[in-house]
N, C-alpha and C positions, 0 to 999 in steps of 0.2 A: 431605259426600259420603255417598251413600246407595246401598244395593243393596236393592231390594224385589222383590216377586213371589215370596217364599219361603213355605214351609209353616210350619216351626217351627225357626228356626235356633238352635243350641246348640253347645257345646264349641268356642268360638272359639280359634283358636291361630294365632299368628304363627310362620311357619317358612319360611326361605329367602327372606324379603322378601314373602311372600304370606300373605294371611289364609285359613286353612282353617277349615271348620266342617261339622257335620253338619246336614243338613236333615231333621230326625227324621221329620216327617209326609210327606216326599216320598221317603224311602227312599234317601238319596244323601249322599255325602261330596263337598263342593265346595271348590274352590280359587278364591279371588278374587284376581286378579293386578292390584293397584293400580298397579304400576309399568309396565303395559303400555297401549298406546293403547286408548282406550275402556274401560279397567278391566274386562275381560271376567271373567266367572265361569264356571268349566268343572267339569263333573261328572267326578270322578276315579274314584268307584265307586258303583254303584247295585245294587238288587236284582236287575235284569235280568242283571247281570254276576256274580251270586252273592253280592252284598254283603247286609248285614242289611236286613230290612224296617224295623226302627227302629235306626238307628245312634246311638251315644251318644258317649262320651268319645273323645278322639283323643290320639295321642302318636307318638314315633318312637324306634325302637331306635337305638343309636349305629352309625354306619357302620363296616364292617370294611375295614381296609387303605385307608382314605381314600375308599372308594367310596360310592355312594348308600346312604341309610339305608332301612329298611323302616317302613312305616306301620302303627301299631297302631290298631284300631278295636273299640270295644265293641259287641257285638251284644246289644242290651238284652233282646230277648224270649227269645233262646236262651241267655242267660247265658254268653256265651263272649267271649274277646278274639281278634280275628282279626288275621292278619298278612299285609300286601301289600307285596311287593318293589317298589321304585320305581327308576326310571332317573335320570340326572343332571338331567333336565328335570322331575322330579316326577311322572312318569306311570307307570302300572302296567308292570311289567317282569318279571312271573312270576305264578305261580298263587297264588291266595288260599288261605290255610291257617288252621288253628285253632292259635293260640298257646298259649291256656290255656282249659280247660273249668272253669267256675265252678259248675256245677250242684250239685255235692256240698256246696257251702258257701253257696249262695244258694238261698233258696226262692221269691223274688219277683224282678221285673225288675232287671237291672243298669242302670247309669246312667252317671255321669261317671267320669273317670280322670285321674291325673297320672302322667307318666312321668319318672323321674329321668334325669340325664345318663348313668348307667351301664345304663339300660334297665330298671330295676326299676319296675314299674307298680303303682299304687295305685288299686283300683277300689271305688267305692261302689255300693250297691243300695238298692232301695226298703225292704227289710226287713219290709214289711207292705203290705197293700192300702189306699191312702189313701181309697178310696171306701167301704169297708165296715169297716175295722178301726181300733182305737184305736192311735195311734202307739207303737212299741216300738223299743228301741235295736237296732242291728245293728253288726257289724264292718266295717272296711275289709278288703279282700282284697289281700294283697301278692302280686304275680305277679313271680317272679325272672325274670332275662333268659333262663333256659333254659325257661321256661314252668311251672316248678313253683310250687305256691301255698302260702301260709300265711295266718293271719288275726290281726287284732288282737282285743282283747276287744270285745264288743258294747256300745260306749259311745256310738255315733252315731245319733241319731234322723233317718233319711232322709239319710245322708251324700251330699252333692252335689258342688259344685265344690271342688277342693283344689288347692293350689299351695304350693311352699315360699317361706319368707320369707328375709330376709338371714341369719338365724341358723341356718338349715338345717332349721328345724322346719317340719312340714306343717300348713298352715291348712286347716281343713275346715269348710265351711258345712253346717249342719243345717237343712234346709228347715222341718221341722215341730217344731223346737225353738226357732226363731227366735234362733239364736246361731252364733257361729263359735268352734270350738275350736282349740287349738294342740297337736298331736300330736308327741311328741319321739321316744322309742324305749322299747322294752320296756314298751309299754302305758302310758306316762306322758303324761298330757295335763292341759292347764289351759284355763279358759275365757278366750278372747281378747276376746270382745265379745257383748253382748247387742243384739238388734235388736228394733224395735218388734213388739209382739204381732200375729201374724197376717200379718206382712210377707213371709215366705217367702223367706229368703235362699237363693239358688240358685247361680250362678256367681260366681267371685271372681277377682281378679287382683291381683298385687303389682307395683307400679311400681319402677323402678330406684332410686328414692329412698327406698324402704320404704313408701310410701303403699299402703294396702290399700283396694281398691274392691270392693263387693258388690253384685250384681245382686238386687234385691228383687222376686221374681216377682209376688207377689199385691198389692203396693203399687204396681206399675208405676213403679219408681224405681231410680235408682243412688245408693248411699250410699258415703261416704268415712268409714272408721273412724277414730276418734281414735287418736292414738299409743298404743302398748301401755303405756307407763309411766303413763298416765292411769288405767288399770284398765279392767275389763270393763264397768263400768256408765257410762263416759264416753258421752255421747250422740253417735251418728254424725251426720254431716252429710249431708242429702239434697242432691246436687248436680245431679241431672237427673231429670225426669219425662217419661214418654212421653205424647205428645199422642194422645188417642183418634181413631179413624178416624171422621170425621164423618158420612159417608153411603156408600151403596153396600151390596153384599151382605156386606161385612166390617165394617160399622159397629159401633163399640163401643170399650170401653177395652182397652188393650194392657198386657200384662205384660212386664216386663224380665227376661230369663232368663239372660244371660250378659254378660261383659265381658272385654276383653283389652287391656292396655296395650303400645303399640309399645315396643320396646327400641332403636329408632334409626330413621333416615330410610329409609323404604321406598317413598315415593311418587314418581311421575314429577315432575321439576322440584321437588325438595324445597324447602320454604320453612324458615326458621328456626322451630324449635319442633316440627318433625315428630315428634321423639322424645317429644313430649308427647301425641300423639294416643292416643285410646282407642276401641276398637270396642265398640259396645253392641247386643246382639241383643234383639229384641222380637217378639211376636205376640200375637193375640187372647187375652184372659183366658179366653174362652170356648173350651175345647180342642175340643170337637166342631165348633164353627164353623171353628177353625183347620184342622181335618182336612179340611174341605170347600172352604174358600176361602183364597187366598194372602194372608194377613194379615201374614205375617212380613217383617221388614226388618232390616237392619243399618245403623247409622249410625256415621260416623267423626267424633268430637268432639275438640276441643282441651281438654286438661285444664287449661290455664291460664285458660280462660274459664269453667270450671265454677263455680257459685256456692258 
């Protein structure tokens, strides 16, 4: 199954049986309803409705009194986290507002985000200009449920995808350090895995069985990390490579930018093994080309068949 015609899909999140994502270069947050006839994709928020010009990480605040939850969206360029109330059907149900302003602690663009079950959000940012600056470490920004902020120590080089593992630690992909770190608490962290030099670890996802998958942006591939007890230098397995676009205005190699493992059957007429599905997002490695041409796509794969 595939959804194409996208600009630059990122921040894949399964929520309420649907796949949500940010189409960063098309200024919109999208919900893909795989359990509905025709598997429609619908825009939930876009720049015309006051949303970010470049949306990034997504997450949800816990619902109050059993009601609908609110969507959190990173506004990358403005370095903010926005809050959008949703109704029971997952549609906007109130005014968009600023949940947290990160400009005092971020000097460059904001990026991805993980939101804990209690509503605490962890936001990463560029930390430097990748086009002109040498890589430097930066912190994660912790946004408390009330919108107040604090930061970790600046130990992450371009912190990108992040998600909690079974131990409760936060795994953080560092795109320009080619590694994944495990962040515990009180600025305590360890090296979880080294990735091939220049591969650009981007989004990551932790499966229910503890398997960790990492999207390697610059390598155009999806990697499966070795178990943690094998150490950070255990070689990851490349389990999927994006096929280049062969012809047309978007021709060229694709980068793989994010992934998200399903936590259970969500597809119409679910088949055995649907809980093993993984969504993978890709777009042209040539970002100026991806800004002009819809090279972006999301594919749904079966983890059991990955090499």
